[in-house]
TORDO-737964 format. One record per residue (C-alpha): residue number from 1; residue in one letter; chain; x, y, z. Coordinates in Angstrom, 1 decimal. Layout:
<sites>
SITE   n res chain     px     py     pz
SITE NUM   A     A      X      Y      Z
...
</sites>
This chain:
<sites>
SITE   n res chain     px     py     pz
SITE   1   M     A   42.1    1.1   11.1
SITE   2   G     A   44.2    3.5    8.7
SITE   3   R     A   45.6    6.9    9.8
SITE   4   P     A   44.5   10.1    8.2
SITE   5   L     A   46.1   10.7    5.1
SITE   6   R     A   48.3   13.7    5.2
SITE   7   I     A   49.1   15.3    1.9
SITE   8   Q     A   51.5   18.2    2.0
SITE   9   Y     A   52.6   20.8   -0.5
SITE  10   P     A   53.6   24.3   -0.8
SITE  11   G     A   50.5   26.6   -0.8
SITE  12   A     A   48.0   23.9    0.3
SITE  13   W     A   44.9   25.0    2.3
SITE  14   Y     A   43.5   23.0    5.0
SITE  15   H     A   40.4   22.8    7.2
SITE  16   I     A   41.7   21.8   10.6
SITE  17   T     A   39.8   20.4   13.6
SITE  18   S     A   41.2   19.0   16.8
SITE  19   R     A   39.0   17.8   19.8
SITE  20   G     A   39.6   17.3   23.4
SITE  21   N     A   40.2   13.8   24.7
SITE  22   E     A   36.9   12.0   25.5
SITE  23   R     A   35.3   15.3   24.2
SITE  24   K     A   36.2   17.2   27.2
SITE  25   A     A   36.8   20.8   27.3
SITE  26   I     A   40.2   22.2   26.3
SITE  27   F     A   39.4   25.9   26.8
SITE  28   K     A   38.2   26.8   30.4
SITE  29   G     A   38.4   30.7   30.4
SITE  30   K     A   39.7   33.6   28.6
SITE  31   E     A   43.3   33.0   29.6
SITE  32   D     A   43.2   29.6   27.9
SITE  33   R     A   41.9   31.1   24.7
SITE  34   Q     A   44.2   33.9   24.7
SITE  35   R     A   47.3   31.5   25.2
SITE  36   F     A   46.0   29.3   22.3
SITE  37   L     A   45.9   32.4   20.1
SITE  38   S     A   49.4   33.3   21.0
SITE  39   Y     A   50.5   29.9   19.6
SITE  40   L     A   48.8   30.6   16.4
SITE  41   E     A   50.8   33.8   16.1
SITE  42   S     A   54.0   31.9   16.9
SITE  43   A     A   53.1   29.4   14.2
SITE  44   S     A   52.7   32.2   11.8
SITE  45   E     A   56.1   33.7   12.7
SITE  46   R     A   58.2   30.5   13.2
SITE  47   Y     A   56.7   28.2   10.6
SITE  48   G     A   55.0   30.6    8.1
SITE  49   A     A   51.6   29.3    8.8
SITE  50   V     A   48.7   31.5    7.2
SITE  51   I     A   46.0   31.5    9.4
SITE  52   H     A   42.8   32.7    7.5
SITE  53   T     A   40.0   31.7    9.8
SITE  54   Y     A   39.6   30.3   13.4
SITE  55   C     A   37.1   29.4   15.8
SITE  56   L     A   37.7   28.3   19.5
SITE  57   M     A   34.8   26.4   20.8
SITE  58   A     A   34.8   24.5   24.3
SITE  59   N     A   36.0   21.2   23.4
SITE  60   H     A   37.4   21.7   20.0
SITE  61   Y     A   38.7   24.2   17.6
SITE  62   H     A   38.5   25.0   13.9
SITE  63   L     A   41.1   26.6   11.5
SITE  64   L     A   41.4   27.3    7.9
SITE  65   L     A   45.1   27.6    7.1
SITE  66   E     A   47.5   27.7    4.4
SITE  67   T     A   51.1   26.3    4.5
SITE  68   P     A   53.5   28.0    2.0
SITE  69   R     A   56.4   25.9    3.2
SITE  70   S     A   54.8   22.5    3.1
SITE  71   N     A   55.0   21.9    6.8
SITE  72   L     A   51.4   21.3    8.1
SITE  73   S     A   52.7   18.5   10.5
SITE  74   Q     A   55.2   20.9   12.0
SITE  75   I     A   52.8   23.7   12.5
SITE  76   L     A   50.2   21.5   14.2
SITE  77   H     A   52.8   19.7   16.3
SITE  78   H     A   53.8   23.2   17.6
SITE  79   I     A   50.2   24.6   18.2
SITE  80   N     A   48.8   21.5   19.9
SITE  81   G     A   52.1   20.4   21.6
SITE  82   A     A   52.7   24.1   23.2
SITE  83   Y     A   49.1   24.3   24.1
SITE  84   T     A   49.0   20.9   25.8
SITE  85   N     A   52.2   21.7   27.8
SITE  86   Y     A   50.6   24.9   29.0
SITE  87   Y     A   47.3   23.2   30.0
SITE  88   N     A   49.0   20.6   31.9
SITE  89   V     A   51.3   22.7   33.7
SITE  90   K     A   48.6   25.1   34.8
SITE  91   R     A   46.4   22.5   35.9
SITE  92   N     A   49.1   20.0   37.4
SITE  93   R     A   48.0   17.1   35.1
SITE  94   T     A   49.6   14.8   32.7
SITE  95   G     A   48.7   12.9   29.6
SITE  96   H     A   46.9   13.8   26.2
SITE  97   L     A   44.7   16.8   26.0
SITE  98   F     A   43.5   16.2   22.5
SITE  99   Q     A   41.7   13.2   21.0
SITE 100   G     A   44.2   11.4   18.8
SITE 101   R     A   45.6   13.1   15.7
SITE 102   Y     A   44.1   16.3   14.4
SITE 103   K     A   41.6   16.1   11.4
SITE 104   A     A   43.2   17.9    8.3
SITE 105   I     A   41.1   18.2    5.0
SITE 106   L     A   42.9   19.3    2.1
SITE 107   V     A   40.7   22.2    0.6
SITE 108   D     A   40.1   23.4   -3.1
SITE 109   K     A   40.3   27.1   -1.8
SITE 110   D     A   38.6   28.7   -5.0
SITE 111   A     A   35.5   26.4   -4.7
SITE 112   Y     A   35.3   26.1   -0.9
SITE 113   C     A   37.2   29.0    1.1
SITE 114   Q     A   34.2   31.2    1.4
SITE 115   E     A   31.6   28.6    2.4
SITE 116   L     A   34.2   27.2    4.9
SITE 117   S     A   35.0   30.4    6.5
SITE 118   R     A   31.2   31.0    7.0
SITE 119   Y     A   30.7   27.4    8.4
SITE 120   I     A   33.7   28.1   10.8
SITE 121   H     A   32.3   31.5   11.9
SITE 122   L     A   28.7   30.1   12.5
SITE 123   N     A   29.9   27.4   14.8
SITE 124   P     A   28.9   29.2   18.0
SITE 125   V     A   25.5   30.0   16.5
SITE 126   R     A   24.8   26.4   15.4
SITE 127   A     A   25.7   25.2   19.1
SITE 128   G     A   23.4   27.7   20.5
SITE 129   M     A   25.9   29.7   22.3
SITE 130   V     A   25.0   32.9   20.7
SITE 131   E     A   22.2   34.2   18.3
SITE 132   K     A   24.6   36.0   16.0
SITE 133   A     A   28.3   35.5   14.8
SITE 134   E     A   29.3   38.9   16.1
SITE 135   Q     A   28.4   38.0   19.5
SITE 136   Y     A   31.0   35.5   19.9
SITE 137   P     A   34.6   36.9   20.9
SITE 138   W     A   36.5   33.9   20.1
SITE 139   S     A   36.4   33.6   16.4
SITE 140   S     A   38.0   35.6   13.5
SITE 141   Y     A   34.5   36.9   12.4
SITE 142   L     A   34.8   40.4   14.0
SITE 143   Y     A   37.9   41.0   12.0
SITE 144   Y     A   36.0   39.9    8.8
SITE 145   A     A   33.0   42.2    9.7
SITE 146   G     A   35.3   45.1   10.3
SITE 147   A     A   34.4   45.5   13.9
SITE 148   K     A   37.8   44.9   15.1
SITE 149   K     A   41.3   45.7   14.1
SITE 150   K     A   42.9   42.3   13.1
SITE 151   P     A   46.1   41.0   14.6
SITE 152   Q     A   49.2   41.0   12.3
SITE 153   W     A   49.3   37.1   12.2
SITE 154   L     A   45.8   36.8   10.9
SITE 155   T     A   45.1   37.0    7.2
SITE 156   I     A   41.5   38.0    6.0
SITE 157   D     A   42.4   39.6    2.6
SITE 158   T     A   42.3   36.3    0.6
SITE 159   V     A   38.8   35.3    1.7
SITE 160   L     A   37.4   38.9    1.5
SITE 161   G     A   39.0   39.3   -2.0
SITE 162   Y     A   36.4   37.0   -3.2
SITE 163   F     A   33.6   39.5   -2.4
SITE 164   D     A   35.0   42.7   -3.6
SITE 165   S     A   38.5   44.4   -4.5
SITE 166   D     A   37.5   47.3   -2.0
SITE 167   A     A   38.1   46.2    1.6
SITE 168   G     A   35.2   48.1    3.1
SITE 169   R     A   32.8   46.7    0.5
SITE 170   A     A   34.1   43.3    0.9
SITE 171   Q     A   33.5   43.3    4.7
SITE 172   T     A   29.9   44.5    4.2
SITE 173   H     A   29.5   41.7    1.6
SITE 174   Y     A   30.8   39.3    3.9
SITE 175   R     A   28.6   40.4    6.9
SITE 176   G     A   25.6   39.7    4.5
SITE 177   F     A   27.0   36.5    3.4
SITE 178   V     A   27.1   35.2    6.9
SITE 179   E     A   23.8   36.8    8.0
SITE 180   N     A   21.9   35.4    5.2
SITE 181   A     A   22.8   31.8    6.3
SITE 182   L     A   20.9   32.4    9.5
SITE 183   D     A   17.6   32.6    7.6
SITE 184   E     A   18.4   29.4    5.5
SITE 185   K     A   18.9   25.9    6.1
SITE 186   R     A   22.2   25.2    4.7
SITE 187   E     A   24.0   21.8    4.7
SITE 188   T     A   27.6   21.9    6.0
SITE 189   P     A   30.3   22.1    3.2
SITE 190   L     A   31.9   19.3    4.8
SITE 191   K     A   29.2   16.9    3.4
SITE 192   D     A   31.4   17.0    0.1
SITE 193   V     A   34.5   15.6    1.7
SITE 194   F     A   36.0   12.7   -0.2
SITE 195   A     A   37.9    9.9    1.2
SITE 196   S     A   38.1   11.8    4.4
SITE 197   T     A   40.8   13.9    2.8
SITE 198   F     A   39.7   16.2    0.0
SITE 199   L     A   37.2   18.9   -0.3
SITE 200   G     A   37.1   20.0   -4.0
SITE 201   S     A   36.1   19.0   -7.3
SITE 202   E     A   37.2   15.9   -9.3
SITE 203   K     A   39.6   18.1  -11.1
SITE 204   F     A   41.4   19.3   -7.9
SITE 205   I     A   41.5   15.9   -6.7
SITE 206   D     A   43.2   14.6   -9.9
SITE 207   W     A   45.5   17.5   -9.9
SITE 208   T     A   46.6   16.7   -6.4
SITE 209   K     A   47.1   13.0   -7.1
SITE 210   E     A   49.0   13.5  -10.2
SITE 211   K     A   51.3   16.4   -9.0
SITE 212   W     A   51.8   15.6   -5.2
SITE 213   I     A   50.9   12.1   -4.3
SITE 214   G     A   54.2   10.2   -4.6
SITE 215   F     A   56.2   13.2   -4.4
SITE 216   T     A   55.3   14.5   -0.9
SITE 217   N     A   55.2   13.4    2.5
SITE 218   V     A   52.2   10.8    2.4
SITE 219   D     A   51.6    8.4    5.2
SITE 220   T     A   51.5    5.1    3.4
SITE 221   R     A   49.9    3.4    6.3
SITE 222   N     A   46.6    4.6    5.1
SITE 223   I     A   46.4    2.1    2.2
SITE 224   P     A   42.5    2.1    2.0
SITE 225   V     A   42.4    5.7    1.2
SITE 226   L     A   45.4    5.5   -1.1
SITE 227   R     A   43.7    2.9   -2.9
SITE 228   Q     A   40.6    4.8   -3.2
SITE 229   I     A   42.2    7.9   -4.5
SITE 230   E     A   44.4    5.9   -7.0
SITE 231   G     A   41.5    4.0   -8.8
SITE 232   K     A   38.1    5.2   -7.9
SITE 233   P     A   35.2    3.0   -9.5
SITE 234   S     A   33.4    4.3  -12.3
SITE 235   L     A   29.6    5.1  -12.0
SITE 236   E     A   28.7    1.8  -13.9
SITE 237   E     A   30.8   -0.1  -11.4
SITE 238   V     A   29.1    1.4   -8.6
SITE 239   E     A   25.8    0.7   -9.9
SITE 240   E     A   26.6   -2.9  -10.6
SITE 241   A     A   28.1   -3.3   -7.1
SITE 242   V     A   25.0   -1.9   -5.4
SITE 243   H     A   22.7   -4.0   -7.7
SITE 244   S     A   24.7   -7.2   -6.5
SITE 245   V     A   24.3   -6.4   -2.7
SITE 246   M     A   20.8   -4.5   -2.6
SITE 247   G     A   19.0   -7.0   -5.2
SITE 248   G     A   18.6   -4.8   -8.2
SITE 249   A     A   16.8   -1.9   -9.4
SITE 250   D     A   13.5   -3.0   -7.4
SITE 251   S     A   15.2   -2.6   -4.2
SITE 252   H     A   13.9    0.6   -2.2
SITE 253   Y     A   17.4    1.4   -1.3
SITE 254   D     A   19.0    0.6   -4.7
SITE 255   K     A   19.1    4.0   -6.3
SITE 256   K     A   19.8    5.7   -3.0
SITE 257   F     A   22.9    3.6   -2.3
SITE 258   C     A   24.2    4.3   -5.9
SITE 259   L     A   23.8    8.0   -5.4
SITE 260   Y     A   25.5    7.8   -1.8
SITE 261   V     A   28.4    5.6   -3.0
SITE 262   S     A   29.0    7.4   -6.0
SITE 263   Q     A   29.6   10.7   -4.1
SITE 264   Q     A   31.2    9.3   -0.9
SITE 265   Y     A   33.3    6.7   -2.3
SITE 266   G     A   33.6    7.3   -5.9
SITE 267   G     A   34.4   10.9   -5.4
SITE 268   Y     A   31.8   12.1   -8.0
SITE 269   T     A   30.4   15.8   -8.3
SITE 270   L     A   26.8   16.1   -7.6
SITE 271   K     A   26.4   17.6  -11.1
SITE 272   K     A   28.1   14.4  -12.6
SITE 273   I     A   26.0   11.9  -10.5
SITE 274   G     A   22.8   13.9  -11.2
SITE 275   A     A   23.6   13.9  -15.0
SITE 276   Y     A   24.0   10.0  -14.9
SITE 277   Y     A   20.8    9.3  -13.0
SITE 278   G     A   18.6   12.1  -14.4
SITE 279   M     A   18.5   14.2  -11.3
SITE 280   R     A   19.0   17.6   -9.9
SITE 281   E     A   22.1   18.2   -7.9
SITE 282   A     A   19.9   19.4   -5.0
SITE 283   A     A   18.0   16.1   -5.1
SITE 284   V     A   21.1   14.0   -5.0
SITE 285   S     A   22.5   15.9   -2.0
SITE 286   Q     A   19.1   15.7   -0.1
SITE 287   S     A   19.0   11.9   -0.9
SITE 288   N     A   22.6   11.5    0.4
SITE 289   R     A   22.2   13.3    3.5
SITE 290   R     A   18.9   11.3    4.5
SITE 291   L     A   20.6    7.9    3.6
SITE 292   R     A   23.7    8.9    5.6
SITE 293   E     A   21.4    9.6    8.6
SITE 294   K     A   19.4    6.1    8.2
SITE 295   I     A   22.7    4.2    8.0
SITE 296   D     A   23.9    5.7   11.2
SITE 297   R     A   20.9    4.1   12.7
SITE 298   D     A   20.4    0.8   11.0
SITE 299   E     A   22.7   -2.0   11.1
SITE 300   K     A   21.3   -3.8    8.2
SITE 301   L     A   22.1   -0.8    6.1
SITE 302   K     A   25.7   -0.4    7.5
SITE 303   S     A   26.3   -4.3    6.8
SITE 304   A     A   25.0   -3.6    3.1
SITE 305   L     A   27.3   -0.5    2.7
SITE 306   F     A   30.3   -2.6    3.8
SITE 307   K     A   29.6   -5.5    1.2
SITE 308   V     A   29.3   -2.8   -1.5
SITE 309   K     A   32.4   -1.1   -0.6
SITE 310   K     A   34.2   -4.4   -0.1
SITE 311   L     A   33.1   -5.3   -3.8
SITE 312   L     A   34.4   -1.9   -5.0
SITE 313   N     A   37.8   -2.3   -3.2
SITE 314   V     A   37.4    1.3   -1.5
SITE 315   E     A   37.7    2.4    2.0
SITE 316   T     A   36.3   -0.2    4.5
</sites>
């Protein structure tokens, strides 16, 4: 299995997640969380990491961070390594604390930083730990909401700047932005991730590919993802491959597979897929979500998807 693709360049934004080994807790009390935050601070001071948003859950954490120095690997090696050393010494244990490598998704900040910040801040609510984001002390939400004075190492102005140029009004708008989501059934913005690497528009993916892939520290062991980025199939090619595997347009799952593969493995936007198939973006998104859930439960559908991906020569 290929390793996660790491694309690094100055000013890149990432959504970072890292989970405890075997999904076990990595934070067992206030002192642990405070120590972890101290490593976010030192990552900012030593390596120039710009921490925009964070949330520390029980067995994992989320970060939205920026790397002006193009040094993501160095930053995460410091954070996870230092915290693992602290945790192991404190509990007289050895070995890995985190499950494999951290997950880093390259983010088109103009399109997704608002939604991602809300998604991160609402993690404790979705997990049933609290009813409202402001009730959870181990995220950056209270600073965004203006309820606490932020630490120097945390940067909130960039995200809040999308809401208003005035800091006070921006915080008010942001609180409403987060609170409104509690009354709505919103899909995770991570549903739009392409090739397990990108969260952004086709334009953003193409720009990254043209400007940075080949000129940056890319892990070439992940050949399937590189192949997927370098030569994504056309919508027509997706349709042809799906028809070949599923049996043609009369198949119950034929169109659903076309929609799903076009987004997940072709990297096309909901708008472009909808225009091609004469559907609204919301309908495409809903169809893809439902099919993804069915594929997770149905071995025959998993096999069919594997065959389609193999025909298209995309990630398998």
